[in-house]
C-alpha positions in Angstrom: 0.5 -4.1 11.9 3.2 -5.3 9.6 3.9 -3.6 6.2 3.5 -7.1 5.0 -0.3 -7.6 6.2 -1.2 -4.2 4.7 0.0 -5.0 2.1 -1.3 -8.7 1.7 -5.0 -6.8 2.9 -4.6 -4.3 -0.8 -4.4 -6.4 -2.6 -6.8 -8.8 -1.9 -8.9 -5.2 -1.5 -7.7 -4.3 -4.7 -8.3 -8.1 -6.4 -11.6 -7.9 -5.3 -12.0 -4.2 -7.1 -10.5 -5.7 -10.4 -13.6 -6.0 -12.7 -15.5 -3.7 -14.9 -19.3 -4.6 -13.5 -17.6 -4.0 -9.9 -16.1 -0.5 -10.8 -19.3 0.3 -12.3 -21.1 -0.5 -9.8 -19.2 1.6 -7.4 -19.0 4.4 -9.2 -23.4 4.1 -9.3 -23.3 3.9 -5.4 -20.7 6.4 -4.6 -23.8 8.8 -5.9 -26.2 7.8 -3.1 -27.1 4.3 -2.6 -29.0 2.3 -4.7 -31.7 -0.9 -5.1 -30.9 -4.2 -7.4 -33.3 -2.6 -9.9 -32.0 0.4 -10.7 -28.1 -0.5 -9.8 -29.7 -3.1 -13.5 -30.9 0.0 -15.5 -27.6 1.5 -14.8 -25.6 -1.0 -16.0 -25.5 -2.2 -19.5 -24.7 -5.9 -20.2 -25.2 -7.4 -17.1 -27.9 -10.1 -16.0 -29.4 -9.8 -12.9 -27.7 -12.5 -12.1 -24.6 -11.5 -12.9 -25.3 -8.1 -10.8 -26.0 -10.1 -7.7 -23.4 -12.2 -7.6 -20.9 -9.4 -8.0 -23.1 -7.6 -5.0 -22.5 -10.3 -3.1 -18.9 -11.0 -3.4 -18.8 -7.3 -2.5 -20.9 -8.0 0.3 -19.3 -10.9 1.9 -15.9 -8.9 1.9 -17.4 -5.6 3.0 -17.7 -3.4 0.8 -21.1 -3.2 0.5 -23.7 -3.1 2.9 -28.0 -3.3 2.5 -31.0 -3.1 4.0 -34.1 -4.3 2.8 -37.6 -2.8 2.4 -40.2 -5.8 2.1 -38.4 -6.9 -1.4 -36.7 -4.4 -2.2 -32.9 -4.3 -1.6 -31.3 -1.1 -1.5 -27.1 -1.7 -1.6 -24.4 1.4 -0.7 -21.2 1.3 0.2 -19.6 0.8 3.8 -15.8 0.9 3.3 -14.2 4.6 3.6 -11.2 3.2 1.8 -13.2 2.3 -1.1 -15.0 5.5 -1.2 -11.5 7.4 -1.7 -10.6 5.2 -4.1 -13.4 5.8 -6.4 -12.9 8.9 -5.5 -10.0 9.0 -7.6 -10.9 6.7 -9.9 -14.1 8.9 -10.9 -12.5 12.1 -12.9 -11.1 9.6 -15.5 -12.7 6.5 -15.1 -16.8 7.4 -14.1 -19.7 7.8 -16.7 -20.7 11.8 -14.9 -23.2 12.0 -18.2 -26.5 10.6 -16.3 
């Protein structure tokens, strides 16, 4: 794979990650898979609609996957690169206080 193609790929990934709410969502999901309502309880200042839009965008980019049980949808991180990025940021960015 050419370096230019790889650079373009990672730039696209970083554009998707470069949002405070998406980073907060990923900080929660790196701990364990969570339902939409559980994420909504953990992330202050976001509407259910906005949360769903962020989740859909990350799912469309292959960052997240989900599983459904009845009306409950549980999201989880599917991209190992994102797990590695969030793990690096976690000590400086994610709140481990609960």
